N, C-alpha and C positions, 0 to 999 in steps of 0.2 A: 538673331544678329542685330546689333544696334543700328538704328536708322542712319542711312547715309554711308554705312561701311560696306565694303565689298569683301568677298572671300580672299582676295589677294592681300588684304590688310589685316591678316591674322597676327596676333601677338602671342608669344609663348613666354610664360613666367616660370622660372626654374628656381627651386629652393629645396633644401632637405627637411624643412619644417612645414608640416601640413597646415598648421595654424596660420602661418604667414601667407601661404598660397590662398587659403580660404578668405583671409582678410582682404587680399588684393582683389579677389573675385567680387566680394561684396561692395568694395569701394568703386570699382571701375567697370563692372560688367555692363552697366547701362550706357556707357560711352564708347566702349571698345569691344572688338571681337577677341575676347581673352580666353586662352587655354593655359593649362598648368601641367607641369611635370615634376614629380617628386624625386629630385636628385638628377645628377648629370647623365647617368646611364639611361634612365627613362627618357630624358630630354633628347638624347641622340637617337634613340629608337623612334620617338615621336616625330622628329624631324625627318628621319628616313622614311617613315610610313605616311605622314600627313603633310610634310613640308612641300615647298619652302614657306617660311614665315617672313612677313615684312619686318618684324621686330622681335628680338629675344631679350628678355630681362633676366639676368642671372645673379644669384648670390655669389659671393667670393669663396667663403670657407664652407666646403662641403666634403663629406667623406669620399675617399676613392679618387676623386678628380676635383680640383678646385675650379673656380669660375674662370680663371685665366686660361687654363688648358681647355675647358669646355668651349669658350668663345673662339679660341684659336682653331679648334676643330670645326666649329660652325662656319668660320670664315672659309675653310677649305671646302666644306660641303655646299654652302650657299653664299657665295661672295657678296651678293646684293642684300643679304639680311643685315639690318641695322642692329648693332649690338650695344646693350646698356648694362653696366655693372652696378649692382645694388648691394652694399655691404656695410657692416658696422665698423669696419676698420678704416678709419679716416686718415691714415698716414699718407704722406706725400709719395713715398717710395712705391707703395702699392698702386697708387693712381698712375704714376709714371709707367710702371711695368704693365698695367692694364692697357694703357693707350698704345704703348710701343709694341707689345706682343700680340694683342688681339685687335688692334685698330678699332678701339672702343669709341662709340659716338658720344656717350655721356658717362660720367662716373658719379653716382649718387650715394649718399651715406644715410644709414639708418640712425634715428628714425626719419623717414621721409614722408612729408605730408601728402595727402591724396591730391591736392592741388598742384604741388610741385611735380609729382610723378605723372599726373595727367598732362601737364604742359610739356613735359619731356617726351611723353609718348606721341603727342601731336606733332612735335618737332621731328621726331624720329620717322613717323609716317610720311611727313612731307619730304624728308630726305630720301626715303625709299621711292616716293613718287618721282622725284627728280632723277634719281639713278636709273630707274626703269624707263623713264621717258627718254633719257639720253641714249640708253641702250637700244630702245626700239627705233629711235631716229637713225642711229648709226647702222643698225642691222638693215633697216629699209633702204638706206642710202647704199650700203654695200651690196645688198641684193640687186638693186637696180643697176649698179655699176657692173656687177658680174654678168647680169643678163645682157647688157649692151655689148660687152666684150664677147660673150659666147655667141650672141646673134651675129655679130660681125664675122666671127670665125666661121660660123655655119654657112654664111653667104660667100665668103672669100675662099675658104678651103673646106668643103664638106667632108672630105676624108679625114682631115685633122679634127674636125668637130666630132665626127663619128667615133674616132678613137678616144677623144677626151670623154665622151659620154660613157664609153665602156670602162675607161679607167676610173671614172667616178663611181660606177657601180661596184667595182672591186674594192676601192678604197673605203667606200661607205660600209661595205660588209666587214672589212678588216677592223675598222674603227669601232664598229658595234661589237664585234667578237671580243676585242681587247678592252672594251669599256673605257675608251679614251675620253678624257675631258676636252671640252672645246673642240669637238669633232668637226664643227663647221669650218675651221681653218683647213683641215685636211681635205674636206670635200671641195672647198673652193679651189685649193691647190690642184686637185684632180681635174676639175672642170676647166681650169685655165692652164693645165700642164702643157698644152700644145699651142698656146697663143703665140709663142715665138715663131711658129711656122709661117706666119704671115710674111716673113722675109723670103720664103722659098717659092719657086715656081710650082703651080699646081701639078704639072706633069711630073716633076721630080718627086713630089710627095706621093703621087700614085705609085711610082716605081719603088719608093722606099717602103711603103706599107705592104706592097705585094712581094717584096723580097727580090726585085729585079736588080740587075747590075747598075751601079751608079758610077758617074765620073768622079774623079778625085775632088773636083770642086764642089760637086753636089754633096759628097760625103762630109767635106769640111763645113759646108753651110748647115747641113742637118745637125752635125755635132755641136754647132754653136747656138742652135735654137733655144736650149734651156736658159743660157745666159741672156739671150735676147729677151725672152719672156720675163725673166727675173728683173731685168733692167726696166722693162716697160711698166711693171707693177710696183717697183720699189718706192715710188713717191706717192702712192695712194694710201691715205691714212688707214691704219689698222690692217693693211695687207703687207706690211713689211716682212713678217714671218713667212707668209704665203709666198712672197717673191723669193725669199731665200730657199724655201723648199723646192720651188720650181727650178731655180738655178742649179740646185744640187741633185736633181732627180736621177742622174745617171751614176752617182757614186755607189760604190759597193759598201757593204756593212762595215768593213774594216777601215774605211776612209772617213776622216773627220770633215764635216761640211764647213764651208766658208760662211761665216755668219756676220751680219752687220752689227754695229754697236746697238745696244739696247734691245736686241732681239734674243729671246730665250733659246739657248743652244739646244737643250734637250727637245724642245718642241720642234725645232727645225730638223734635227736629226731624225726624229720619228716620222715627220712628214716626208723627208727624203727617202727613208727606208720603205714607207708605204708606197710611194710612187715608183721606186725602182722595182719592187716586187710586182706591182700591178702592170707596169709597162712590159716587163719581160714575159709575164703570164699572157698578156694580150698578144704579144708578138707570136708566141707559140700557138695560141688558140687560132689566130687568124691565118696561120699556115697549116691548118687542118690537123693540128694535134688535138687529141682528146683532153678533157680536164685532167684525167689521171696521168696521161703521158706528159702533159705540161708540168705538173707539180713534181713528177718523178724526175724529169730532166733538170728542173730547178734544184732539186735536192742534191743532185750530183755536183752542183756548184754552190753548196750551202754557205760557203764563206762569203758569197756575194750578198746574202740576204739576212735580215733580222730573223732569227728562228721563230719568234712569236708571230711575225707577219706571215711567214711561210706556212706555218701550221694553220693560221686563221684562213689564209687563202685556200688551203686544201679543203676547207669545209664550205667553200662557196658553192652555191647552187644557182645555175643560170635561170633568169626569170622566164626564158622562153618556154620552159616546161609548163607554165600555167597560162600560156597565151595561144590564141587561135590564129591560124594563118588564113588570110583572105586575099583575094585578088580584086583590085579596085581600079577604076579610072581615077586620074589625078583630081578630077572635080569632086570625087567622093571621099578624098582623104580628110581626116580630122586631126586636130591637135591631140597629142598623146600616143598616136600610133607610131610604130617603129618599122621602118622600111626593111624588108628582108632581102633586098637586092640593091645593086647600084642603080640609081635613077639618072638617066641621061637625056639631054635634049636630042632632037633628031639630027643635030649637027655633030653629036658625039660629046658635048661638054658635060662633065660630071656635075650634077645638081645636088644629089644626095648620095651619100655613101651607105652601103649596107650597115645596118645597126644604128642608123641615125634616127633620133626621135623627131617627129613632125611637130613644129612649132608654128605660131601664127606668122612669124617673119618668113619661115620656110614656105608656108602655104602661099604667101604673097608672091614670093619669087617663082614658085612653080606655076602659078596661074598666069603670071606675066609671060613666062617662057611658053606655056601652052598656047597662049593667044597669039604670040608673035612668031615663034620659031617652031613650036611643036615639041611634044615629049613622047618618048618611046613608051607606049602603054600596052596593056594594063600594068599595074604596079603591085607586086606582092608585099603585103604588110603583116605585121604581128599586132593583134588586138588583144588587150588584156581583159580577162574576165568573161570571155565569150564561151558559151557552151555549144555542144553539137559538133558534128564532124568538120574537120578543116577543109576549106575550099582551096584546093591546090590546082 
């Protein structure tokens, strides 16, 4: 690998003429981490196997698939890859089509000197660094924002946070089964699906999640929590689609979601379908239905669910099967454990709901209550990856 380059700065050159690829390797291999693919089909297979690449340089005229079509596919597979067109056809119409159809970074014509190509590759790598740096910044900012919101929910409404954690597991499973792109949006929507519940009284939430009788006012307020959650998140950059998913989480499959301007309708619809299936599945599971009974009951109302989501959910396997049960004092709890019972203070206040993961903020709250009020102990928890008999 050339000095100063990283694996993330790989460049793929694509041409149907081997001599051109060998020439590029001779001219540029000392300055760049260069790889080659003989033709578009091999290029797509290489990207699938070894990608993503920081930069791809493609010839225009190739048999089977031209460079425009190839770079358009690359854009779908790896949006952050910087794309360069290298061709002997120097007409303006081709250049315009390349820029418009494939979002091309540069359009170079043959013959292209080694110096010009090297300067273009340096500029392309710099563009890739800027794009990835911006993405990392946004992802870290979003991750921190989501963590703050979920921590607040866990402290204010443990039962709602516990439910959101379970919804997240179901949605993450379905998104993986369906191989959905940008799955982070669906997972964030699941984690924040209950954030609108901060408008409800804790006692009302407990009755809702256990299936107890509610007053008409409580029913009305609970039915409004998706809209409240969507409104709360709507103005956070890059969470606009997530906010729409949350606002539409109770819609059936046949209903069209309400979508804000500039938000992709299909993405919101899929997110709403995932949430609806996960929420109903969780409601049945928490009312002592088995996995099989829950999915069978949902199939009886198949018109309410996206068929693909329902089938993916039927293949879900609960993580508890690989976790050991332990009984611990509150001082022995650690982040990552999952409580297997409701945890209450000695005055009866719900501190953690069954199924809730222990986090650092949760631990801080538990220890404060243990010191000042007292906690009903010991606590039954699930611990991942422990061997040996369960301590019940």
